[in-house]
Phi, psi and omega in degrees: 000124176266131182271174178297136179292151181284143176049044186302301184296315184296319182290322179284323173305321182299337180282346181047060192295132172263141186302326183257018185279172177244126185231159179229129171251106189276356181226077190297311179056238179274001176086009184297310179294319179299319180298318180294320178296314181299325179295334182264350179273149173275182182298334181271352182288164182217142177229127171251136181230147180242141165202124182280347181277119181303328183293338179292336182295335179297333184266015184300127178286135180279089183208123185292347178278351184257131169245119180255121187251121183274069181209164176289140184287358173295342181261024187304315184299312186290329179283325174297319178298318179303322180270013174077023182245124179261324183226148179231164183269344180189149179226130179243137177224134175236101191285358183287154170291137183291151178303325180300317180293321177295323188275348177271110187304320189286353179277342175078017181276333191258143175285351185280341185239152169271129182204164173301147178287099183240277176067015176280130177286334173239134180290352175275351181299141185273334183250129178248174176299326177302317181295320180294310185292322186261347186245336184288141175284169187308309185300319180289320177299313180299316179301313181299312183293322182282312186287318186261343180247353181054041184264118183291335179268022186306318181300309183293323178297315180299317178299316182296318178299315182295319176301313185292315184291342176294334179273320179196146179301147175265107191258333187233165179295326178294321178295317179298318178298320178295318181298320184263015185307323183293343179263007187241074177299143188310316185288347181235007188305309184297316182297313183291321176300318179298322178293320178297313180298316180301315182299313182293319181298317180299319179293313182303318186261006179051041191298322182290317178298319180298315180298318179297315180298317180298306183300323180299336180269343188301312184302321182284342182268338181273139171290157173305130184088351177292154188248147171243129180233116189231128175253125178244161183235347173218164193298327179301311180295311186297322178297319178299314182295311182300315183292320181294321178295320184286317191241347184072012182219163175258337180221155179073190181238146179291153179290145178254149175277185183301336183262005178085008179273148176254146180258099179243149187280338185239154170231143182288149178245115181068191181256188177296136179245131178236159182296152176287163177301323181296317180294321180294323177298318181288325185218099184299334181291349179281348193301329183257006185288141176225130182248128174237141182236138178221161181233139178290127181282000000 
């Protein structure tokens, strides 16, 4: 079951859709954002959508204006080129894991179910959560847990995983939870487990690298005045988006001209948008969502 997309109206409003425009939804999921975009497009409009999860293809909207591409959106430039498109009027991204993926026990995304350690967003992915937990050396495990999960006990957790897997492989989410039990006080168990899962999932799917590759291609793909609308769910993602919109870079500072001006490809539109209290009550997964909108200069 795919749930209602987060910040649906606000994110699509941010695209300032023209009826005959060409748009890209790089995170199709259940098709909620795509459906809203199609409703605002005229007969000449076009929408290309990406989703690397094969299961998303089941939800393809029957509309001749839609092309659904079963690939990771890090390849946006080459697939647009394949379809004969050099520039688009708007790009929408919702970086969250879909509710469907969380709710399917066998995918291993959720702390609520016992499942094999998988967490691949695409079944074509070569690295699974099992590989990270059982194959990564101490320094890499610690880095993943600290950097992507913001876990203060990352050092001790990495040591504990390595000690345990030396006796037997850690194959399931229940086994991983058991191994790390000493770090899971009852009043914080769910929160810390969610951080552990998030860290491993980000590593398995190379989510930070994918976002950087994607954002780096956006300026050349948008027409002047074209819009980027991005929903993030944790500070790592949001910092990348905010910084790229502000500086056109992920690290360092942009060069200034003789007058102290910087040449950046995007300008922000409005301020940060977060879900209303009503939306969070209806969909608890919306609570950490942040929407930023930018326009190609």
